[in-house]
Structures are given as structure tokens and as C-alpha cells.
C-alpha positions in Angstrom: 39.7 -25.4 -63.5 37.7 -26.9 -66.3 34.2 -25.9 -66.0 32.3 -29.4 -65.4 29.3 -28.6 -67.1 31.5 -27.8 -70.2 30.6 -31.4 -71.9 27.5 -30.1 -72.6 28.9 -28.6 -75.5 31.1 -30.3 -78.3 34.6 -30.3 -76.4 35.8 -28.5 -73.3 38.0 -25.6 -73.7 41.7 -26.4 -72.2 42.6 -24.9 -69.0 45.5 -25.3 -67.1 46.1 -24.4 -63.4 50.0 -23.1 -62.8 49.3 -23.9 -59.2 50.5 -19.8 -58.6 48.9 -18.4 -55.4 49.3 -14.5 -54.7 48.0 -14.3 -51.2 47.9 -11.3 -48.8 50.9 -10.8 -46.8 50.4 -8.5 -43.6 54.2 -8.1 -43.2 54.1 -5.8 -46.2 53.7 -2.4 -44.7 53.7 1.2 -46.3 53.8 4.4 -44.2 50.8 6.5 -44.6 50.0 10.1 -42.6 48.5 9.9 -39.5 47.4 13.3 -38.7 44.6 14.2 -36.3 41.7 16.2 -37.5 41.7 19.0 -35.0 44.6 21.5 -35.4 44.5 22.6 -31.9 45.4 18.7 -31.4 48.2 18.8 -33.8 50.0 21.7 -32.3 49.6 20.3 -28.6 51.5 17.3 -30.3 54.2 19.5 -31.7 54.2 21.3 -28.3 55.3 18.1 -26.6 58.1 17.5 -28.7 59.2 21.0 -28.7 59.6 20.7 -25.0 61.8 17.8 -24.9 65.7 18.7 -24.6 68.1 17.8 -27.2 69.4 14.6 -25.5 65.6 13.2 -25.1 65.5 14.0 -28.7 68.2 11.8 -29.9 66.8 9.1 -27.7 63.4 9.0 -29.1 64.6 9.5 -32.5 67.1 6.4 -32.2 64.3 4.4 -31.0 62.2 5.1 -33.7 64.9 4.8 -36.5 66.0 1.3 -34.6 62.2 -0.2 -35.0 61.1 1.1 -38.5 64.2 2.3 -40.8 65.0 -1.2 -41.8 61.4 -1.9 -43.2 61.2 1.3 -45.4 63.3 2.7 -48.3 64.7 6.2 -47.5 62.9 6.0 -44.1 64.6 9.5 -42.7 63.6 11.2 -46.1 59.9 10.4 -45.4 60.1 11.7 -41.8 61.2 14.8 -43.2 58.7 14.8 -45.7 55.9 14.5 -43.1 57.5 17.1 -40.9 57.4 19.7 -44.3 53.5 18.9 -44.5 52.7 19.8 -41.2 55.4 22.7 -40.8 52.5 25.5 -40.8 51.5 24.4 -37.5 55.0 25.0 -35.9 55.7 28.4 -34.1 57.0 30.6 -36.8 60.1 31.6 -34.6 61.2 28.2 -33.7 64.1 26.6 -36.0 64.0 23.0 -34.8 67.4 20.6 -35.2 67.2 18.0 -38.1 66.5 15.3 -35.4 63.8 17.2 -33.9 62.2 17.9 -37.3 62.5 14.0 -38.0 60.9 13.0 -34.4 58.0 15.7 -35.3 57.4 13.8 -38.5 57.4 10.3 -36.9 54.4 11.5 -34.7 52.3 12.0 -37.8 52.8 8.7 -39.8 51.9 4.9 -39.2 52.5 2.1 -40.6 49.6 0.5 -42.8 49.7 -3.1 -44.0 48.2 -2.6 -47.3 47.2 -6.0 -48.3 46.2 -7.7 -44.9 42.7 -8.3 -45.8 43.0 -9.2 -49.8 45.1 -9.4 -52.8 42.5 -9.8 -55.7 41.2 -8.4 -59.1 44.2 -8.9 -61.3 45.3 -7.4 -64.7 48.2 -8.4 -66.8 50.3 -6.7 -69.6 53.4 -7.2 -71.2 56.5 -5.6 -69.4 57.6 -2.6 -71.3 61.4 -4.2 -70.5 61.9 -7.3 -72.8 65.5 -7.4 -72.7 67.5 -10.3 -71.5 65.1 -12.9 -71.8 65.3 -16.3 -73.2 63.8 -16.9 -77.0 60.0 -17.8 -76.7 59.7 -16.1 -73.1 57.5 -13.0 -72.2 57.8 -10.7 -69.4 54.8 -9.4 -67.9 53.7 -6.7 -65.1 50.6 -7.8 -63.0 48.7 -5.7 -61.3 46.6 -6.4 -58.1 43.8 -4.6 -56.0 45.3 -4.5 -52.3 43.0 -4.2 -49.4 44.1 -3.3 -45.9 42.5 -1.9 -42.6 39.5 -0.1 -43.0 38.9 -1.7 -46.4 40.9 0.9 -48.2 42.1 -0.5 -51.5 45.6 0.2 -53.4 46.8 -1.1 -56.8 50.1 -3.4 -56.3 52.4 -4.2 -58.9 54.5 -7.8 -59.4 56.7 -8.7 -62.4 56.8 -12.1 -63.5 57.7 -14.0 -66.8 56.4 -16.9 -68.9 59.0 -19.1 -70.9 58.8 -20.9 -74.3 57.5 -24.2 -72.6 54.5 -22.1 -70.9 56.1 -22.3 -67.5 54.9 -19.0 -65.4 56.7 -17.7 -62.8 56.4 -14.5 -60.5 59.6 -12.5 -59.3 60.5 -12.8 -55.6 60.3 -9.5 -54.1 60.7 -9.8 -50.3 58.3 -8.5 -47.5 58.4 -4.9 -47.8 57.2 -2.3 -50.5 57.9 1.0 -51.8 55.1 3.7 -52.6 54.6 6.3 -55.2 55.0 9.8 -54.5 52.5 12.9 -56.0 54.1 14.7 -58.3 54.4 18.6 -57.5 53.9 21.4 -59.9 52.4 19.2 -62.7 50.8 21.3 -65.6 47.1 21.2 -66.3 45.9 22.4 -69.8 43.1 25.0 -69.5 41.3 24.2 -72.5 40.4 20.3 -71.0 40.4 21.7 -67.8 37.5 24.4 -68.6 35.6 21.4 -70.6 35.9 19.1 -67.5 34.3 22.2 -65.6 31.6 22.4 -68.1 30.9 18.7 -67.9 30.4 18.7 -64.3 27.9 21.8 -64.5 30.4 24.1 -62.9 29.5 27.1 -64.6 29.2 30.7 -63.1 30.8 34.1 -63.5 33.1 33.3 -60.6 34.4 30.0 -62.4 34.6 31.8 -65.9 36.3 34.4 -64.5 39.0 32.2 -62.8 39.5 29.9 -66.0 40.0 33.0 -68.3 42.8 34.4 -65.9 44.8 31.3 -66.2 47.6 30.9 -68.2 47.1 28.0 -71.2 48.9 25.5 -69.1 49.0 26.2 -65.4 49.8 24.3 -62.1 47.8 23.4 -59.2 49.6 26.5 -57.1 48.6 29.2 -59.6 44.9 27.7 -59.5 44.9 28.2 -55.9 46.3 31.7 -56.0 43.8 32.8 -58.7 40.9 31.5 -56.4 42.2 33.2 -53.4 42.7 36.5 -55.6 39.3 36.3 -56.7 37.6 35.6 -53.2 39.7 38.4 -51.9 38.5 40.7 -54.2 34.8 39.8 -54.0 34.7 39.4 -50.3 32.0 38.6 -49.1 31.3 35.6 -51.7 28.2 34.0 -51.7 27.8 30.1 -50.5 27.4 28.8 -54.3 30.7 31.0 -55.3 32.2 29.3 -52.3 31.1 25.6 -53.1 32.3 26.2 -56.8 35.6 27.2 -55.5 35.8 23.8 -53.8 34.5 21.8 -56.8 37.2 23.6 -59.0 39.8 22.6 -56.6 38.8 19.2 -56.0 38.7 18.6 -60.0 42.2 19.7 -60.0 43.5 17.5 -57.2 41.5 14.5 -58.8 43.8 14.9 -61.9 47.4 14.5 -60.6 50.8 12.8 -61.6 52.5 9.9 -59.4 55.8 8.5 -59.5 57.9 5.7 -58.0 61.8 5.9 -57.2 63.5 4.6 -60.1 66.3 3.3 -57.9 64.0 0.4 -56.4 63.1 -1.8 -59.4 59.8 -3.8 -59.8 61.7 -7.2 -59.2 63.1 -5.8 -55.9 60.0 -4.8 -54.2 56.3 -4.6 -54.5 55.1 -1.2 -55.8 52.3 0.5 -54.1 49.9 3.0 -55.6 48.2 4.3 -52.4 45.1 6.9 -52.9 46.4 10.1 -53.5 43.4 12.2 -54.3 39.8 13.3 -52.7 38.1 10.9 -55.4 40.0 8.1 -54.2 40.7 8.3 -50.6 38.9 5.3 -49.7 40.1 3.0 -52.7 41.7 2.7 -56.4 39.5 -0.4 -57.3 39.9 -2.9 -59.9 42.3 -1.2 -62.5 41.7 -2.8 -66.3 45.3 -2.3 -67.9 46.0 -2.5 -71.7 48.9 -1.8 -73.6 47.4 0.9 -76.2 49.0 1.5 -80.0 47.9 4.4 -81.5 47.3 5.0 -85.1 51.0 6.6 -85.1 52.7 3.1 -83.9 53.4 4.8 -80.3 52.7 3.1 -77.4 51.4 3.5 -73.7 49.6 1.8 -71.2 46.3 3.0 -69.9 43.9 1.5 -67.2 40.6 2.2 -66.6 39.6 2.1 -62.7 37.2 3.0 -60.0 37.8 5.7 -57.6 35.9 5.4 -54.5 35.6 8.4 -51.8 33.6 6.3 -49.3 30.3 7.6 -50.6 30.4 7.7 -54.3 32.3 6.0 -57.3 34.0 7.7 -59.9 35.3 6.1 -63.4 39.1 7.5 -63.8 41.8 6.7 -66.6 45.4 6.0 -65.8 48.3 6.3 -68.0 52.0 5.4 -67.8 54.7 4.4 -70.0 57.1 2.7 -67.7 55.3 1.7 -64.6 57.5 4.4 -62.7 55.5 7.6 -63.6 51.6 7.5 -63.7 49.0 10.1 -64.6 45.5 10.1 -63.0 42.9 11.7 -65.2 38.9 11.9 -64.2 36.7 10.7 -67.0 33.8 13.2 -67.9 30.5 12.7 -70.2 27.0 11.0 -69.5 28.2 7.7 -70.4 31.3 7.7 -68.1 29.5 6.2 -65.3 29.3 3.0 -63.4 32.3 0.3 -62.8 33.9 -1.8 -65.1 34.8 0.4 -68.4 37.8 -1.4 -70.2 39.6 0.4 -73.2 40.2 -1.4 -76.5 43.8 -1.8 -77.4 43.5 0.6 -80.4 41.2 2.8 -82.3 38.4 1.6 -84.2 37.7 3.0 -87.5 39.6 6.2 -85.8 37.9 6.5 -82.7 38.6 5.3 -79.0 36.5 2.6 -78.0 35.2 1.0 -74.8 33.1 -1.8 -73.1 31.2 -0.9 -70.1 28.3 -1.6 -67.9 26.1 1.4 -67.9 22.9 -0.1 -65.9 24.4 -2.8 -63.3 23.0 -5.3 -65.7 24.0 -5.7 -69.3 27.3 -4.8 -71.3 27.6 -1.5 -73.4 29.9 -0.5 -76.3 31.0 3.0 -76.3 33.0 5.3 -78.6 34.7 8.6 -78.5 37.2 11.3 -80.2 38.7 12.3 -76.9 39.9 9.7 -74.3 38.8 12.1 -71.6 35.1 12.1 -72.5 32.7 9.6 -73.3 28.8 10.3 -74.1 27.9 7.5 -76.5 27.1 4.1 -75.3 24.9 1.6 -77.0 23.8 -1.9 -75.7 26.4 -4.7 -76.9 25.1 -7.9 -74.9 22.4 -8.8 -72.1 22.1 -12.0 -69.8 20.9 -14.7 -71.8 22.0 -18.1 -69.5 21.6 -19.0 -65.9 25.0 -18.3 -64.8 25.0 -14.7 -65.9 20.9 -14.1 -65.5 21.7 -11.3 -62.4 24.2 -9.4 -64.1 27.1 -9.3 -66.7 30.1 -7.2 -67.0 33.7 -7.3 -68.6 36.7 -9.0 -67.3 39.4 -6.3 -68.8 39.9 -5.1 -72.1 39.2 -6.9 -75.3 42.2 -8.8 -76.9 42.8 -9.0 -80.4 43.1 -12.2 -82.4 42.9 -13.1 -86.0 39.4 -14.3 -85.7 38.1 -10.8 -83.7 38.1 -9.4 -80.2 38.3 -11.8 -77.6 36.6 -10.2 -74.4 36.2 -12.2 -71.3 33.3 -11.5 -69.1 31.6 -12.1 -65.8 28.4 -13.2 -64.8 26.5 -13.3 -61.6 23.9 -16.1 -61.3 22.1 -17.5 -58.2 23.3 -17.0 -54.6 25.4 -14.4 -56.0 27.9 -17.1 -57.8 30.4 -15.1 -59.8 31.8 -17.0 -63.1 34.1 -16.1 -65.7 32.9 -16.4 -69.4 34.1 -15.3 -73.1 32.6 -13.6 -76.3 34.3 -12.8 -79.7 33.5 -9.8 -81.1 33.8 -8.6 -85.1 37.0 -6.8 -85.5 35.6 -3.7 -87.3 32.4 -4.0 -85.9 32.6 -4.7 -82.2 28.9 -4.4 -81.7 28.6 -7.6 -83.7 29.0 -10.8 -81.5 30.7 -13.6 -83.5 30.4 -16.2 -80.7 29.7 -16.7 -76.9 30.1 -19.3 -74.6 26.8 -20.9 -73.2 28.7 -22.0 -70.1 31.0 -20.0 -67.9 34.9 -20.6 -68.5 35.7 -20.8 -64.9 33.8 -21.0 -61.9 34.7 -21.4 -58.2 35.7 -24.5 -56.7 35.5 -26.0 -53.1 39.1 -24.9 -52.4 38.4 -21.4 -54.1 34.7 -20.6 -52.8 35.8 -19.2 -49.2 37.3 -15.7 -48.9 36.3 -12.2 -48.3 33.2 -12.4 -50.7 32.5 -16.5 -51.1 31.6 -18.1 -54.2 33.4 -15.3 -56.6 36.1 -15.9 -59.5 36.9 -12.6 -61.1 39.7 -11.0 -63.3 40.3 -7.4 -64.6 42.5 -8.6 -67.9 44.5 -11.4 -69.5 47.1 -11.4 -72.2 48.0 -13.8 -75.3 51.3 -15.5 -75.5 51.8 -17.8 -78.5 48.8 -20.1 -78.2 48.0 -19.6 -74.6 45.5 -17.2 -73.0 47.3 -16.0 -69.6 44.9 -15.4 -67.3 45.4 -14.2 -63.6 41.9 -14.4 -61.6 40.8 -13.7 -58.1 39.3 -16.2 -55.7 36.7 -14.7 -53.3 38.1 -11.5 -53.4 40.7 -13.0 -50.9 43.7 -14.2 -53.1 44.7 -14.7 -56.7 46.0 -17.4 -58.7 46.9 -17.7 -62.5 45.7 -20.1 -65.4 46.5 -20.9 -68.7 43.9 -21.3 -71.5 44.7 -23.0 -74.8 43.6 -20.1 -77.1 43.1 -22.2 -80.3 40.5 -24.7 -78.4 38.8 -21.2 -76.7 38.3 -19.6 -80.3 37.2 -23.0 -81.9 34.5 -23.1 -79.2 33.5 -19.3 -79.8 33.6 -19.9 -83.6 31.6 -23.1 -83.9 30.7 -24.5 -80.6 28.2 -22.0 -79.7 24.4 -20.9 -80.9 
């Protein structure tokens, strides 16, 4: 995978192909809701199931269980939950048997092959559990963007290990997957929520009255009740107030928590974070994970990602400590725009810092005192070489080395060819570029150029293990691989081999 043009510089950077291929597998499926938009149609479907006698119910349910229960964890619980979600469409005087409830639930679910089209744009971080490993080994988690029917993107997770001899392996997880569930009754902070509303220019007597009436910490159900109460007491309300009510609820729904069943380990089954909020309904895209260390020494994982609702993109933040429980957080401020935001793994001079792409062309550096709100963005780097003339961006969070911040970049050249490059930033003043590769580090090859989007290599993050940069990357938005790059040779090139 060494760039053939690297000989134009003093010496090539050493890149080793591990031979690992992470390819889409249509056999891996999850369960997702399959509910008609028409309420009357939902009621007619339920009525048809209610018309069956108990013997037919048992026969039909046995048929469903026989075909699908072995493909999903806690399958009957999934059916029961789906029945609960459409229970309000049931006649109030009907008390169906458990078997009938499960069968009704089955009519409003479908299997979804979440990675049937592509498995790409990976990011990698150290696993939170490093126990039981041989000396010199590192366990990691790799996240990937999985795309299926309708070009809906989910976030998937795999685990693996790199040993003392730099041999990389990915845990075998079988053909099926487990999904995250939205956590009920999470608490919102009123001060932060009110500030987000102001940042979104949602400010009126209506919104102020609702927010003031909330407790310092509140649930989304409490918010709904406050909205309903205000609307009831001020009926009829204006169209602007109704729109404001929708926006307030939308913001709450976009800030949520999700969790995986801890009884199913990551090494057993692939975990899938399927879109759960209005802003994500068409995709969770290109998560850039980083293990963040705060000034007090505490650690947690953050990921910046792009939420896509089918019309607009929205940069958002994800946080987790264990890859079982996740918080999804909206990012606000006039600099929280576009795709490709990547968080530094620690504060810089007491402030959070990010690299971003504000204008679809150049790289920017951002600072903030609050991880939720971003207003400052200053230019960092512009395209300089033909392989990046069209646009540049980051390929994940900056990585701290003894010589500075190593930042992988992507460049777009002629014929929309994507390549991966690298720059080195000063540790205390990241706006200062110490070194920059003239030529791309990784470029597509004849065997990797064909896919969903041809002539593209792309990554959302790498990590360091001893003297190796462990770099997973996607090939033509179809499948992914992992390579190892000599860190010392890359730093030597950045420090002494560039202009």
C-alpha cells in the first residue's frame, strides 16, 4: 500500500498490509419497526389479528418463532416491546393473550440487513477492558459505518487485538447482531437545554414559559406534559407556537441515551447502533472516536458523527465509558456545522479543541470551554498539492506523539480521487504546522478502486501501538481493511522530509 510516488521524497514511509478485510455480510440482520404511516391501516391490521381464534394465533406465532427466533437475541421480548409501542391503537376493552400480543407485534416488525450494501469508514480506539492479555498486546474496538437498504447508515462495533509482534486479529462474532435500545426516562439539564434552545433561535413567551416551569432536571415525559398543559391553557395557539412546540420536542428527542444488553458481549455478536432520533433517521455517519483524558485524569470515549435525517446533516457528539451505554448529544454554536469534526484527546491550554471543515474545502481549528457549544473556528490548512486540490479534511482525531499532534488528513484530487495524508501539529499550539506530507500516504490500488464510490480510501481514526500506527481504512465505500505504518518513519518524514 506504499504510495508509488513517495520516492519523490527522501525515503518512503513503511506501510504494511495486514490482509484483513472487513466486508459487508447480508446474513447479519437486525429487527426494526415496520409500521404504516396511516393510523387507520394500523388499526385494520390489528383487527385482522384479533379476528383469529386462539388455535390460529398459536399456529401463526409458532410459524414466526420457527423462522426468526434463532436469528435474534431475546426475540419474544422484541415482539412484546413492539406490541407495547402500538398498543394505543388497540380497542380499549380488549385484553389479548400473550400469544396474540406477540403475533400483533410481529406484524409491525421486519428484518433489516444493516450492512448489505457497505461496511466502511472505520475508527479505532483501545478497548476499555485490557485484562487477560499477553504482555505487549493491545485489545481494541473498531467502529464502522454500515449501510443497508435505503442507504440508511448504522454504527457497528467489532473487537480485536494486536500482539507484541504486531500481528492483528479481529474477533469472530458469527452471522448475527444485537441492537441498542433507547433508554427511557433519561434526565435533561434545564440550564443546558435552555441554552441549546437559544442557540437554535427558539425563543418566545411560549418557550420561556415552558422552560421556566421545568425542574432543574427533567424527563422527556415531563416536558411533553408541560407542552400539553401550556397548549391546553392557551388554546387555540398560533402556528408559530405550534412550530415552537415541535422544535422543543425535536431537540429533546435528538439528545438521548441508548444501551446494549450487557449479557451479549462484543466478542460474541456485532453490536449495532441503529438510528433512533429524528435527526438520525436516515443515518449515523462517519463516527470519529477518541479516548479522551480530562484534566483530572478521568477518561471517557467521545465520537463526533454526522446525523442525517434525509434532508439535512447535523454534527453531533456521542459519549460512552464502556461501549454498552451511549449518550447522543446535539452540538450547538455557529461553528458546529458541516461534516468531519474531530475532537482532540485532551484539553489544550484548558479548553476543548477540535479540527473541523467549515467550508467543504479547508481545515479549521476550533476551541470551546463547553463541549456542547462551538463558536470559534480559525483556518488551519488549505489544499496545497494536486492530490488534495479539490478539498481536504481530517481522518479522525489528532494523535499525541512526543514530537507533536499527528493528524491524518484526506485529500480529494482530480476525478474525485480520495487519498490519505498526514500532518504534524505543535503540541501546545496546534495552529502551527510542523510538518506535512507532500504526497499521499495511502492511495487506492487497482484491487481496491471499485465499490459503492470508486477511487476512494478513507478513515475516521487510527491508534498507536508501540512503534506502529494501526490504521483501518475503507476502500471505495464498500469494505474496509487494516494496515500498519511505521510511526518512527512517518514522524521522520514529517519532521525532516517535507517543505
